[in-house]
OpenMM code with the backbone's topology and positions (N, CA, C; nanometers):
from openmm import Vec3, app, unit

residues = "MET GLY GLN LEU HIS ARG LEU GLY ARG THR GLU ALA GLY ARG ARG SER GLU LYS PRO CYS ARG ALA GLN LEU GLY LYS CYS THR GLN PRO THR PRO HIS LEU LEU SER PRO GLU PHE THR PRO ARG ALA VAL GLU ARG LEU ALA GLU LEU ARG GLN LYS ARG ASN GLN ARG PHE GLU GLU SER ALA SER LYS LYS LEU PHE CYS VAL ILE ASP GLU VAL THR LEU LEU ARG PRO PHE GLY SER SER GLY ILE MET ARG LYS GLN ILE GLU HIS LEU ILE ALA PRO THR GLU ASP PRO ARG TYR VAL MET HIS ILE ALA GLU LEU HIS THR PRO ASN LEU PRO VAL MET LEU GLY SER THR THR ILE PHE ASP PHE GLU ASP ARG LEU LEU PRO SER ILE VAL TYR THR GLU GLN PHE ASP GLY SER LEU ILE LEU GLN GLU GLU GLU GLN VAL ASP ARG ARG VAL LYS GLY PHE ASP ARG LEU ARG ALA VAL SER LEU SER ARG LYS GLN SER VAL GLN ARG LEU CYS ALA LEU ARG ARG ALA PHE GLY".split()
positions = [
    Vec3(-0.7320, -0.5552, 0.1484),
    Vec3(-0.7344, -0.5216, 0.0443),
    Vec3(-0.8441, -0.5292, -0.0456),
    Vec3(-0.8974, -0.4677, -0.1422),
    Vec3(-1.0475, -0.3758, -0.1819),
    Vec3(-1.2123, -0.4469, -0.1776),
    Vec3(-1.2825, -0.4056, -0.2968),
    Vec3(-1.4058, -0.4602, -0.3256),
    Vec3(-1.4475, -0.6180, -0.3877),
    Vec3(-1.5753, -0.6130, -0.3949),
    Vec3(-1.6064, -0.7123, -0.3599),
    Vec3(-1.6186, -0.8197, -0.2314),
    Vec3(-1.6854, -0.7035, -0.1359),
    Vec3(-1.6401, -0.7377, -0.0331),
    Vec3(-1.7691, -0.7115, 0.0440),
    Vec3(-1.8566, -0.8022, 0.0099),
    Vec3(-1.9649, -0.7953, 0.0841),
    Vec3(-1.9187, -0.9353, 0.2322),
    Vec3(-1.8581, -0.9206, 0.2108),
    Vec3(-1.8339, -1.0453, 0.3429),
    Vec3(-1.7714, -0.9626, 0.4690),
    Vec3(-1.7343, -0.8687, 0.4443),
    Vec3(-1.6431, -0.7955, 0.5283),
    Vec3(-1.5083, -0.8458, 0.5380),
    Vec3(-1.4399, -0.8969, 0.4428),
    Vec3(-1.3340, -0.9419, 0.4655),
    Vec3(-1.2109, -0.8169, 0.3417),
    Vec3(-1.1058, -0.9224, 0.3807),
    Vec3(-1.0276, -0.7973, 0.3388),
    Vec3(-0.9285, -0.7834, 0.1917),
    Vec3(-0.9633, -0.7510, 0.0813),
    Vec3(-0.9741, -0.8138, -0.0114),
    Vec3(-0.9064, -0.6674, -0.1297),
    Vec3(-0.8627, -0.6572, -0.2615),
    Vec3(-0.7781, -0.5588, -0.3069),
    Vec3(-0.8820, -0.5388, -0.4522),
    Vec3(-0.9466, -0.4771, -0.5084),
    Vec3(-1.0334, -0.4362, -0.6401),
    Vec3(-0.9308, -0.3836, -0.7322),
    Vec3(-0.9795, -0.3716, -0.7910),
    Vec3(-1.0136, -0.2815, -0.9175),
    Vec3(-1.0891, -0.2701, -1.0042),
    Vec3(-1.1896, -0.1581, -1.0675),
    Vec3(-1.3176, -0.2343, -1.1335),
    Vec3(-1.2973, -0.1454, -1.2101),
    Vec3(-1.3320, -0.1575, -1.3565),
    Vec3(-1.3350, -0.1061, -1.4651),
    Vec3(-1.4808, -0.0386, -1.4688),
    Vec3(-1.5786, 0.1431, -1.4826),
    Vec3(-1.6751, 0.1523, -1.4549),
    Vec3(-1.6551, 0.2834, -1.6010),
    Vec3(-1.7559, 0.2727, -1.6113),
    Vec3(-1.8373, 0.3936, -1.7723),
    Vec3(-1.7945, 0.5158, -1.7145),
    Vec3(-1.8160, 0.6334, -1.7605),
    Vec3(-1.7617, 0.7760, -1.6982),
    Vec3(-1.9090, 0.7845, -1.6635),
    Vec3(-1.8785, 0.8736, -1.5706),
    Vec3(-1.9608, 0.9596, -1.4803),
    Vec3(-1.9862, 1.1100, -1.5066),
    Vec3(-2.0643, 1.1592, -1.4990),
    Vec3(-2.1146, 1.2951, -1.5119),
    Vec3(-2.0721, 1.3513, -1.3615),
    Vec3(-2.0657, 1.3388, -1.2526),
    Vec3(-1.9353, 1.4220, -1.1591),
    Vec3(-1.7836, 1.4972, -1.1805),
    Vec3(-1.8422, 1.5681, -1.1419),
    Vec3(-1.7524, 1.5848, -1.1575),
    Vec3(-1.6048, 1.6213, -1.0089),
    Vec3(-1.5498, 1.5824, -1.0836),
    Vec3(-1.4452, 1.5498, -0.9280),
    Vec3(-1.2814, 1.5798, -0.8974),
    Vec3(-1.2748, 1.6581, -0.8077),
    Vec3(-1.1813, 1.7278, -0.7533),
    Vec3(-1.0468, 1.6807, -0.6681),
    Vec3(-0.9695, 1.7657, -0.6401),
    Vec3(-0.7955, 1.6819, -0.6404),
    Vec3(-0.8916, 1.7169, -0.5171),
    Vec3(-0.8065, 1.6018, -0.3882),
    Vec3(-0.8465, 1.5981, -0.2718),
    Vec3(-0.8218, 1.4611, -0.1890),
    Vec3(-0.7819, 1.4321, -0.0687),
    Vec3(-0.8106, 1.3385, 0.0312),
    Vec3(-0.9280, 1.3382, 0.1175),
    Vec3(-0.9844, 1.3169, 0.1339),
    Vec3(-1.1188, 1.2721, 0.1720),
    Vec3(-1.1135, 1.1894, 0.2925),
    Vec3(-1.1279, 1.2074, 0.4366),
    Vec3(-1.1789, 1.0750, 0.5073),
    Vec3(-1.3423, 1.1667, 0.5035),
    Vec3(-1.3909, 0.9715, 0.5325),
    Vec3(-1.5334, 0.9817, 0.5688),
    Vec3(-1.5162, 0.8693, 0.6845),
    Vec3(-1.6447, 0.9143, 0.7704),
    Vec3(-1.6304, 0.8860, 0.8832),
    Vec3(-1.6888, 0.6946, 0.9138),
    Vec3(-1.6664, 0.6459, 0.9892),
    Vec3(-1.5964, 0.4619, 1.0063),
    Vec3(-1.7436, 0.4326, 1.0523),
    Vec3(-1.8277, 0.3542, 1.0211),
    Vec3(-1.9541, 0.3062, 1.0369),
    Vec3(-2.0222, 0.3260, 1.2371),
    Vec3(-1.8145, 0.3017, 1.2746),
    Vec3(-1.8393, 0.2987, 1.4265),
    Vec3(-1.8707, 0.4362, 1.4674),
    Vec3(-1.8527, 0.5126, 1.4030),
    Vec3(-1.8415, 0.6541, 1.4846),
    Vec3(-1.9862, 0.7367, 1.5301),
    Vec3(-2.0232, 0.8135, 1.5809),
    Vec3(-2.1103, 0.8265, 1.6203),
    Vec3(-2.2158, 0.9272, 1.4611),
    Vec3(-2.1192, 0.9809, 1.3395),
    Vec3(-2.2101, 1.0270, 1.3217),
    Vec3(-2.2652, 0.9004, 1.1954),
    Vec3(-2.2526, 0.8001, 1.2161),
    Vec3(-2.2829, 0.7058, 1.1419),
    Vec3(-2.4465, 0.6086, 1.1835),
    Vec3(-2.5085, 0.7455, 1.2107),
    Vec3(-2.6673, 0.6866, 1.2696),
    Vec3(-2.6954, 0.6115, 1.2197),
    Vec3(-2.8171, 0.5161, 1.2181),
    Vec3(-2.9157, 0.3761, 1.1597),
    Vec3(-2.9056, 0.4585, 1.0334),
    Vec3(-2.9524, 0.5500, 1.0243),
    Vec3(-3.0464, 0.5787, 0.8672),
    Vec3(-2.9080, 0.5799, 0.7794),
    Vec3(-2.8073, 0.6267, 0.8128),
    Vec3(-2.6763, 0.6435, 0.7205),
    Vec3(-2.6358, 0.5000, 0.7194),
    Vec3(-2.6348, 0.4523, 0.7793),
    Vec3(-2.5793, 0.2813, 0.7942),
    Vec3(-2.6868, 0.2298, 0.6672),
    Vec3(-2.7780, 0.2320, 0.6710),
    Vec3(-2.9454, 0.1877, 0.5999),
    Vec3(-2.8681, 0.2906, 0.3973),
    Vec3(-2.8762, 0.4458, 0.4263),
    Vec3(-2.7897, 0.4927, 0.3114),
    Vec3(-2.6905, 0.4147, 0.1946),
    Vec3(-2.6165, 0.3954, 0.3142),
    Vec3(-2.4398, 0.3265, 0.2358),
    Vec3(-2.4929, 0.2101, 0.1995),
    Vec3(-2.5694, 0.1300, 0.2380),
    Vec3(-2.6311, -0.0322, 0.2280),
    Vec3(-2.7230, -0.0152, 0.0933),
    Vec3(-2.8116, 0.1167, 0.0706),
    Vec3(-2.8704, 0.1172, 0.0021),
    Vec3(-2.7843, 0.1359, -0.1814),
    Vec3(-2.6914, 0.2278, -0.1414),
    Vec3(-2.5518, 0.2724, -0.2670),
    Vec3(-2.5006, 0.1270, -0.2836),
    Vec3(-2.4536, 0.1054, -0.2297),
    Vec3(-2.3604, -0.0372, -0.2086),
    Vec3(-2.4169, -0.1000, -0.3056),
    Vec3(-2.6266, -0.1295, -0.3053),
    Vec3(-2.6954, -0.2383, -0.3320),
    Vec3(-2.6984, -0.1800, -0.5275),
    Vec3(-2.7206, -0.0325, -0.5062),
    Vec3(-2.7462, 0.0320, -0.6327),
    Vec3(-2.6270, 0.0560, -0.7172),
    Vec3(-2.4908, 0.0552, -0.6507),
    Vec3(-2.3629, 0.0262, -0.7491),
    Vec3(-2.3606, -0.1184, -0.7960),
    Vec3(-2.3861, -0.3101, -0.6841),
    Vec3(-2.4263, -0.3226, -0.6594),
    Vec3(-2.5294, -0.3717, -0.8341),
    Vec3(-2.6115, -0.3615, -0.8255),
    Vec3(-2.6873, -0.3076, -0.9793),
    Vec3(-2.6552, -0.2807, -1.0749),
    Vec3(-2.6053, -0.1968, -1.0447),
    Vec3(-2.5524, -0.1047, -1.2052),
    Vec3(-2.4391, -0.2223, -1.2791),
    Vec3(-2.3754, -0.2863, -1.1993),
    Vec3(-2.2723, -0.3339, -1.2493),
    Vec3(-2.3026, -0.4642, -1.2945),
    Vec3(-2.3882, -0.5162, -1.2192),
    Vec3(-2.4318, -0.6615, -1.2865),
    Vec3(-2.5397, -0.6280, -1.4447),
    Vec3(-2.5343, -0.4539, -1.4531),
    Vec3(-2.6388, -0.4729, -1.5315),
    Vec3(-2.5703, -0.4159, -1.6939),
    Vec3(-2.4272, -0.3678, -1.6792),
    Vec3(-2.3377, -0.3445, -1.7407),
    Vec3(-2.2474, -0.4529, -1.8026),
    Vec3(-2.2425, -0.5060, -1.9105),
    Vec3(-2.1499, -0.6001, -2.0121),
    Vec3(-2.0449, -0.5347, -1.9674),
    Vec3(-2.0101, -0.3907, -1.9785),
    Vec3(-1.8734, -0.3876, -1.9969),
    Vec3(-1.7831, -0.3215, -1.8191),
    Vec3(-1.8619, -0.3520, -1.7391),
    Vec3(-1.7626, -0.3294, -1.6552),
    Vec3(-1.7148, -0.4685, -1.5715),
    Vec3(-1.5665, -0.4401, -1.5221),
    Vec3(-1.4474, -0.5619, -1.4585),
    Vec3(-1.4832, -0.5505, -1.3421),
    Vec3(-1.4522, -0.6606, -1.2723),
    Vec3(-1.3879, -0.6187, -1.1241),
    Vec3(-1.2617, -0.7414, -1.1247),
    Vec3(-1.1542, -0.6937, -1.0922),
    Vec3(-1.0489, -0.7577, -1.0713),
    Vec3(-1.0504, -0.7577, -0.9277),
    Vec3(-1.0240, -0.8465, -0.8316),
    Vec3(-0.9605, -0.8818, -0.7509),
    Vec3(-0.8928, -0.9425, -0.7009),
    Vec3(-0.8221, -0.9330, -0.5283),
    Vec3(-0.7125, -0.9647, -0.4712),
    Vec3(-0.7513, -0.9865, -0.3848),
    Vec3(-0.7904, -1.1682, -0.3075),
    Vec3(-0.8184, -1.1579, -0.1421),
    Vec3(-0.6835, -1.2379, -0.0635),
    Vec3(-0.6550, -1.1814, 0.0187),
    Vec3(-0.5214, -1.1875, 0.0890),
    Vec3(-0.5913, -1.3034, 0.1546),
    Vec3(-0.5460, -1.4560, 0.1440),
    Vec3(-0.6177, -1.5892, 0.2071),
    Vec3(-0.6230, -1.5844, 0.3511),
    Vec3(-0.5160, -1.4916, 0.3839),
    Vec3(-0.5480, -1.5074, 0.5760),
    Vec3(-0.7222, -1.5026, 0.6031),
    Vec3(-0.8058, -1.3434, 0.4971),
    Vec3(-0.9071, -1.3290, 0.5642),
    Vec3(-1.0249, -1.4634, 0.5082),
    Vec3(-0.9771, -1.5343, 0.4339),
    Vec3(-1.0189, -1.6667, 0.4415),
    Vec3(-1.0268, -1.7736, 0.5503),
    Vec3(-0.9021, -1.7713, 0.6301),
    Vec3(-0.8861, -1.8891, 0.6970),
    Vec3(-0.9134, -1.8575, 0.8292),
    Vec3(-0.8989, -1.7076, 0.8754),
    Vec3(-0.9602, -1.6672, 0.9973),
    Vec3(-1.1315, -1.7057, 0.9930),
    Vec3(-1.1674, -1.7902, 1.0770),
    Vec3(-1.2944, -1.8344, 1.1337),
    Vec3(-1.3832, -1.6396, 1.1915),
    Vec3(-1.5221, -1.6450, 1.1397),
    Vec3(-1.5899, -1.5175, 1.1616),
    Vec3(-1.7385, -1.5887, 1.1805),
    Vec3(-1.8400, -1.6136, 1.2814),
    Vec3(-1.9099, -1.6956, 1.2688),
    Vec3(-1.8937, -1.8490, 1.2960),
    Vec3(-1.9608, -1.9214, 1.2451),
    Vec3(-1.9940, -2.0976, 1.2653),
    Vec3(-1.9377, -2.1425, 1.1249),
    Vec3(-1.8959, -2.2749, 1.1827),
    Vec3(-1.8819, -2.3338, 1.0223),
    Vec3(-1.9383, -2.2726, 0.8432),
    Vec3(-2.0545, -2.2569, 0.9106),
    Vec3(-2.1824, -2.2973, 0.8345),
    Vec3(-2.1975, -2.0937, 0.7706),
    Vec3(-2.1293, -2.0212, 0.8572),
    Vec3(-2.1266, -1.8717, 0.7920),
    Vec3(-1.9798, -1.8983, 0.6713),
    Vec3(-1.9520, -1.9362, 0.7560),
    Vec3(-1.8230, -1.9692, 0.6612),
    Vec3(-1.7983, -2.0083, 0.5321),
    Vec3(-1.9141, -2.1420, 0.5491),
    Vec3(-1.8898, -2.1816, 0.3751),
    Vec3(-1.9389, -2.1021, 0.3260),
    Vec3(-2.1119, -2.0249, 0.3808),
    Vec3(-2.1762, -1.9020, 0.2856),
    Vec3(-2.1247, -1.8097, 0.1988),
    Vec3(-2.0188, -1.7581, 0.3261),
    Vec3(-1.9753, -1.6603, 0.2138),
    Vec3(-1.8153, -1.7241, 0.1407),
    Vec3(-1.7900, -1.8564, 0.1459),
    Vec3(-1.6709, -1.9095, 0.0481),
    Vec3(-1.7761, -1.8522, -0.0520),
    Vec3(-1.8612, -1.9738, -0.0159),
    Vec3(-1.9701, -1.9568, -0.1437),
    Vec3(-2.0058, -1.8433, -0.2088),
    Vec3(-2.0360, -1.7419, -0.1355),
    Vec3(-2.0724, -1.5932, -0.2097),
    Vec3(-1.9613, -1.4986, -0.3062),
    Vec3(-1.8458, -1.5826, -0.2443),
    Vec3(-1.7563, -1.5475, -0.3559),
    Vec3(-1.7055, -1.6614, -0.4695),
    Vec3(-1.7186, -1.7575, -0.4482),
    Vec3(-1.7528, -1.8499, -0.5818),
    Vec3(-1.8516, -1.8570, -0.6678),
    Vec3(-1.9710, -1.7959, -0.5966),
    Vec3(-2.0911, -1.7376, -0.7194),
    Vec3(-2.0278, -1.6804, -0.8351),
    Vec3(-1.9776, -1.5778, -0.8674),
    Vec3(-1.9713, -1.4826, -0.9682),
    Vec3(-1.8445, -1.5359, -1.0832),
    Vec3(-1.7452, -1.6336, -1.0466),
    Vec3(-1.6607, -1.6758, -1.0852),
    Vec3(-1.6381, -1.7256, -1.1685),
    Vec3(-1.7588, -1.7699, -1.2629),
    Vec3(-1.8188, -1.8233, -1.3980),
    Vec3(-1.8466, -1.7141, -1.4907),
    Vec3(-1.8512, -1.6280, -1.4252),
    Vec3(-1.8616, -1.4744, -1.4754),
    Vec3(-1.7090, -1.3566, -1.5818),
    Vec3(-1.7217, -1.4150, -1.6870),
    Vec3(-1.5692, -1.3628, -1.7259),
    Vec3(-1.5160, -1.2454, -1.6652),
    Vec3(-1.6361, -1.1698, -1.6146),
    Vec3(-1.6434, -1.0049, -1.5516),
    Vec3(-1.5698, -1.0159, -1.4567),
    Vec3(-1.5457, -1.1276, -1.3578),
    Vec3(-1.5585, -1.1073, -1.2363),
    Vec3(-1.3967, -1.2024, -1.2563),
    Vec3(-1.2902, -1.1433, -1.2045),
    Vec3(-1.1415, -1.1937, -1.1886),
    Vec3(-1.0981, -1.1736, -1.0885),
    Vec3(-1.0709, -1.3132, -0.9814),
    Vec3(-1.1257, -1.3171, -0.8316),
    Vec3(-0.8733, -1.4128, -0.7982),
    Vec3(-0.8525, -1.3570, -0.7581),
    Vec3(-0.6676, -1.4206, -0.7222),
    Vec3(-0.6629, -1.3833, -0.5634),
    Vec3(-0.6346, -1.5051, -0.5131),
    Vec3(-0.5916, -1.5207, -0.3815),
    Vec3(-0.4444, -1.5191, -0.3716),
    Vec3(-0.4121, -1.4337, -0.2941),
    Vec3(-0.3020, -1.4193, -0.2577),
    Vec3(-0.2322, -1.5100, -0.1358),
    Vec3(-0.1995, -1.5750, -0.1573),
    Vec3(-0.0923, -1.7010, -0.0412),
    Vec3(-0.0752, -1.6530, 0.1040),
    Vec3(-0.1157, -1.7906, 0.1684),
    Vec3(-0.0305, -1.7290, 0.2851),
    Vec3(0.0857, -1.6840, 0.3387),
    Vec3(0.1332, -1.8262, 0.2614),
    Vec3(0.3106, -1.8666, 0.2465),
    Vec3(0.3333, -1.8093, 0.1794),
    Vec3(0.3176, -1.7346, 0.0904),
    Vec3(0.3962, -1.6319, 0.0002),
    Vec3(0.5111, -1.5430, 0.0562),
    Vec3(0.6015, -1.5230, 0.0638),
    Vec3(0.7204, -1.4092, 0.1531),
    Vec3(0.6527, -1.3159, 0.0761),
    Vec3(0.7289, -1.2040, 0.1080),
    Vec3(0.6695, -1.0634, 0.0883),
    Vec3(0.6086, -1.0109, 0.0384),
    Vec3(0.5012, -1.0040, 0.0622),
    Vec3(0.3157, -0.9898, -0.0537),
    Vec3(0.3049, -0.8086, -0.0106),
    Vec3(0.2569, -0.7384, -0.1009),
    Vec3(0.2595, -0.6181, -0.0788),
    Vec3(0.1193, -0.5869, -0.0316),
    Vec3(0.0959, -0.6547, 0.0829),
    Vec3(-0.0657, -0.6866, 0.1467),
    Vec3(-0.0714, -0.5226, 0.2130),
    Vec3(0.0183, -0.4307, 0.1975),
    Vec3(0.0205, -0.3169, 0.3355),
    Vec3(-0.1244, -0.2559, 0.1972),
    Vec3(-0.2225, -0.2287, 0.1342),
    Vec3(-0.3087, -0.2217, 0.0788),
    Vec3(-0.3610, -0.1839, 0.1301),
    Vec3(-0.4271, -0.2676, 0.2449),
    Vec3(-0.5844, -0.2837, 0.2960),
    Vec3(-0.6835, -0.3254, 0.2366),
    Vec3(-0.7679, -0.2944, 0.2505),
    Vec3(-0.8932, -0.2835, 0.1779),
    Vec3(-0.9239, -0.1309, 0.0727),
    Vec3(-0.8717, -0.2280, -0.0632),
    Vec3(-0.8417, -0.0911, -0.1461),
    Vec3(-0.9336, -0.1016, -0.2659),
    Vec3(-1.0199, 0.0015, -0.2889),
    Vec3(-1.0853, -0.0173, -0.4377),
    Vec3(-1.0250, 0.1362, -0.5780),
    Vec3(-0.9868, 0.0802, -0.6809),
    Vec3(-0.9185, 0.1614, -0.7213),
    Vec3(-1.0576, 0.1782, -0.8761),
    Vec3(-1.0955, 0.2831, -0.8692),
    Vec3(-1.1992, 0.2986, -0.9755),
    Vec3(-1.1228, 0.3829, -1.1040),
    Vec3(-1.1271, 0.2814, -1.2034),
    Vec3(-1.0794, 0.3135, -1.3331),
    Vec3(-1.2185, 0.3419, -1.4804),
    Vec3(-1.2001, 0.4513, -1.4906),
    Vec3(-1.3353, 0.5065, -1.5590),
    Vec3(-1.2605, 0.4891, -1.7668),
    Vec3(-1.3893, 0.4055, -1.8160),
    Vec3(-1.3214, 0.4147, -1.9665),
    Vec3(-1.3467, 0.5454, -2.0081),
    Vec3(-1.2502, 0.4683, -2.1491),
    Vec3(-1.1695, 0.6184, -2.2349),
    Vec3(-1.1395, 0.7461, -2.1128),
    Vec3(-1.0612, 0.7022, -2.0294),
    Vec3(-0.9809, 0.7733, -1.9058),
    Vec3(-1.0666, 0.9351, -1.9999),
    Vec3(-1.2382, 0.9393, -1.9295),
    Vec3(-1.2601, 1.1073, -1.9645),
    Vec3(-1.2549, 1.1144, -1.7956),
    Vec3(-1.2223, 1.0745, -1.7289),
    Vec3(-1.2166, 1.1176, -1.5956),
    Vec3(-1.0769, 1.0156, -1.5366),
    Vec3(-0.9793, 1.0462, -1.4710),
    Vec3(-0.8832, 1.0033, -1.3927),
    Vec3(-0.9362, 0.8981, -1.2741),
    Vec3(-0.8568, 0.7960, -1.2945),
    Vec3(-0.8827, 0.6675, -1.1583),
    Vec3(-0.8748, 0.7067, -1.0472),
    Vec3(-0.9564, 0.7078, -0.9452),
    Vec3(-0.9697, 0.7562, -0.8127),
    Vec3(-0.9618, 0.6099, -0.6942),
    Vec3(-0.9378, 0.6679, -0.6577),
    Vec3(-0.8831, 0.4889, -0.5046),
    Vec3(-1.0330, 0.5066, -0.3822),
    Vec3(-1.1221, 0.4142, -0.3413),
    Vec3(-1.1446, 0.4814, -0.2086),
    Vec3(-1.0731, 0.3489, -0.1225),
    Vec3(-1.0247, 0.3303, -0.0213),
    Vec3(-0.9674, 0.2983, 0.0709),
    Vec3(-1.0293, 0.2625, 0.2226),
    Vec3(-1.0660, 0.1951, 0.2561),
    Vec3(-1.1089, 0.1367, 0.4030),
    Vec3(-1.0157, 0.1343, 0.4748),
    Vec3(-1.0552, 0.2226, 0.5893),
    Vec3(-0.9183, 0.1600, 0.7474),
    Vec3(-0.9796, 0.1264, 0.8202),
    Vec3(-0.8986, 0.0814, 0.9616),
    Vec3(-0.9921, 0.0535, 1.0957),
    Vec3(-1.0844, 0.1885, 1.1461),
    Vec3(-1.0493, 0.3093, 1.1673),
    Vec3(-1.0844, 0.4315, 1.1879),
    Vec3(-1.1550, 0.5028, 1.0997),
    Vec3(-1.1609, 0.5026, 0.9474),
    Vec3(-1.2501, 0.5239, 0.8582),
    Vec3(-1.2384, 0.4838, 0.7672),
    Vec3(-1.2529, 0.5831, 0.6148),
    Vec3(-1.2016, 0.5435, 0.4426),
    Vec3(-1.1790, 0.6539, 0.4229),
    Vec3(-1.0978, 0.6991, 0.3153),
    Vec3(-1.0371, 0.7974, 0.2047),
    Vec3(-1.0392, 0.7815, 0.0888),
    Vec3(-1.1324, 0.8995, 0.0036),
    Vec3(-1.0964, 0.8591, -0.1543),
    Vec3(-0.9780, 0.9674, -0.2040),
    Vec3(-0.8797, 0.8811, -0.2726),
    Vec3(-0.7901, 0.9254, -0.2614),
    Vec3(-0.7916, 0.9892, -0.4282),
    Vec3(-0.7170, 1.1146, -0.4810),
    Vec3(-0.7439, 1.1506, -0.6430),
    Vec3(-0.5823, 1.1772, -0.6773),
    Vec3(-0.5277, 1.2420, -0.5795),
    Vec3(-0.3848, 1.2602, -0.6473),
    Vec3(-0.3138, 1.1831, -0.7055),
    Vec3(-0.2938, 1.1904, -0.8100),
    Vec3(-0.2015, 1.0779, -0.9101),
    Vec3(-0.1278, 1.0191, -0.8722),
    Vec3(-0.0017, 1.1169, -0.7602),
    Vec3(0.0770, 1.0256, -0.7504),
    Vec3(-0.0207, 0.9205, -0.6639),
    Vec3(-0.0863, 0.9427, -0.5456),
    Vec3(-0.0805, 0.8396, -0.4863),
    Vec3(-0.1880, 0.7656, -0.5375),
    Vec3(-0.2613, 0.7920, -0.6343),
    Vec3(-0.3266, 0.6825, -0.7240),
    Vec3(-0.2257, 0.5072, -0.7512),
    Vec3(-0.0946, 0.6052, -0.8407),
    Vec3(-0.0131, 0.5199, -0.9305),
    Vec3(0.0302, 0.4493, -0.8276),
    Vec3(0.1078, 0.5054, -0.6561),
    Vec3(0.1335, 0.4225, -0.5939),
    Vec3(0.0013, 0.3147, -0.5682),
    Vec3(-0.0738, 0.2993, -0.5307),
    Vec3(-0.2155, 0.1578, -0.5412),
    Vec3(-0.2295, 0.0741, -0.6655),
    Vec3(-0.2308, 0.1726, -0.7565),
    Vec3(-0.2335, 0.0930, -0.8962),
    Vec3(-0.1004, -0.0537, -0.8785),
    Vec3(0.0190, 0.0338, -0.9010),
    Vec3(0.1466, -0.0274, -0.8969),
    Vec3(0.1429, -0.1383, -0.7506),
    Vec3(0.1113, -0.1133, -0.6796),
    Vec3(0.0922, -0.1642, -0.5663),
    Vec3(-0.0064, -0.3033, -0.5729),
    Vec3(-0.1314, -0.2664, -0.6276),
    Vec3(-0.2461, -0.3973, -0.6426),
    Vec3(-0.2018, -0.4456, -0.8208),
    Vec3(-0.0971, -0.4258, -0.8911),
    Vec3(-0.0489, -0.4711, -1.0088),
    Vec3(0.0838, -0.5778, -0.9443),
    Vec3(0.1285, -0.5506, -0.8580),
    Vec3(0.2340, -0.6086, -0.8019),
    Vec3(0.2009, -0.7682, -0.7307),
    Vec3(0.0747, -0.7003, -0.6804),
    Vec3(0.0535, -0.8052, -0.5546),
    Vec3(-0.0275, -0.9065, -0.6889),
    Vec3(-0.1450, -0.8614, -0.7596),
    Vec3(-0.2133, -0.9706, -0.8353),
    Vec3(-0.0817, -1.0375, -0.8968),
    Vec3(0.0142, -0.9800, -0.9685),
    Vec3(0.0709, -1.0855, -1.0296),
    Vec3(0.2008, -1.2215, -0.9814),
    Vec3(0.1530, -1.1507, -0.8067),
    Vec3(0.1823, -1.3054, -0.7383),
    Vec3(0.1238, -1.3762, -0.6546),
    Vec3(-0.0189, -1.3880, -0.6753),
    Vec3(-0.1042, -1.4402, -0.6500),
    Vec3(-0.1174, -1.5463, -0.7231),
    Vec3(-0.2459, -1.6658, -0.6733),
    Vec3(-0.2756, -1.7546, -0.7449),
    Vec3(-0.3347, -1.6913, -0.8576),
    Vec3(-0.3204, -1.7692, -0.9686),
    Vec3(-0.4441, -1.7902, -1.0950),
    Vec3(-0.5559, -1.7965, -1.0767),
    Vec3(-0.6465, -1.7074, -1.2105),
    Vec3(-0.7750, -1.6920, -1.1585),
    Vec3(-0.8438, -1.8897, -1.1284),
    Vec3(-0.7902, -1.9865, -1.2151),
    Vec3(-0.8232, -2.1208, -1.1686),
    Vec3(-0.7847, -2.1548, -1.0480),
    Vec3(-0.6793, -2.1482, -1.0317),
    Vec3(-0.6028, -2.1748, -0.9022),
    Vec3(-0.6944, -2.1194, -0.7852),
    Vec3(-0.7604, -2.0038, -0.7688),
    Vec3(-0.7549, -1.9526, -0.7151),
    Vec3(-0.9231, -1.9808, -0.6808),
    Vec3(-1.0137, -2.0558, -0.7319),
    Vec3(-1.1381, -2.0838, -0.7414),
    Vec3(-1.1432, -2.2604, -0.7036),
    Vec3(-1.0239, -2.3172, -0.7205),
    Vec3(-0.9688, -2.4318, -0.6681),
    Vec3(-0.9814, -2.4533, -0.5164),
    Vec3(-0.8876, -2.3304, -0.4763),
    Vec3(-0.8714, -2.3382, -0.3114),
    Vec3(-1.0175, -2.2464, -0.2571),
    Vec3(-1.0446, -2.1869, -0.3512),
    Vec3(-1.1659, -2.1468, -0.2778),
    Vec3(-1.2826, -2.3170, -0.2057),
    Vec3(-1.2711, -2.3859, -0.3160),
    Vec3(-1.3807, -2.4901, -0.3453),
    Vec3(-1.2384, -2.6211, -0.2300),
    Vec3(-1.1806, -2.6071, -0.2162),
    Vec3(-1.0952, -2.6449, -0.0978),
    Vec3(-1.1363, -2.6045, 0.0575),
    Vec3(-1.1778, -2.5027, 0.0772),
    Vec3(-1.2204, -2.4140, 0.1667),
    Vec3(-1.3522, -2.4614, 0.2120),
    Vec3(-1.4466, -2.4654, 0.1166),
    Vec3(-1.5829, -2.5340, 0.1558),
    Vec3(-1.6237, -2.6024, 0.1486),
    Vec3(-1.5222, -2.7189, 0.0677),
    Vec3(-1.5240, -2.8648, 0.1728),
    Vec3(-1.4614, -2.8309, 0.2686),
    Vec3(-1.3222, -2.7885, 0.3417),
    Vec3(-1.3403, -2.8007, 0.4820),
    Vec3(-1.4052, -2.7160, 0.6270),
    Vec3(-1.5145, -2.6443, 0.5764),
    Vec3(-1.6456, -2.6092, 0.6260),
    Vec3(-1.7236, -2.6984, 0.6164),
    Vec3(-1.7339, -2.7784, 0.5498),
    Vec3(-1.8396, -2.8542, 0.5681),
    Vec3(-1.9737, -2.8519, 0.5397),
] * unit.nanometer
topology = app.Topology()
chain = topology.addChain("A")
for resn in residues:
    res = topology.addResidue(resn, chain)
    for name in ("N", "CA", "C"):
        topology.addAtom(name, app.Element.getBySymbol(name[0]), res)
């Protein structure tokens, strides 16, 4: 499911962005996967720099918001040591005091969750000066979706997922319990 994925976890996000000056065309554009030959060490470095700049711009703007839903299974599946897992959970807990970050957890045992979104980010632009776009990552690459119908399906899927997930407060409580479990 989408952004706030500094941890390499599956999450769904919906971000509110200020208007940008780039003109967007209608397209479905595949981008190469990190493990593909097109991704040289310099390309990976540039991608990391881009994400850092995007994070910095987000931090500097009081009007931007990030809504995300994290599939609980991604929090339970160990990745590295207990110390690494604890640090990842702490990384998710850290921004929860900031009202611009709204995080929900899609519980593992909730039936019929629409988790088919995968790692997806929906960019909604202020004042609707530009149409919403979707960035979705998959096993072998990623896509930028701009067709209204494709974007609308992902927005509705995200909204359904968020509606059946834990509340913001319950999600923070679950993260704190997981942090204790990883010692």
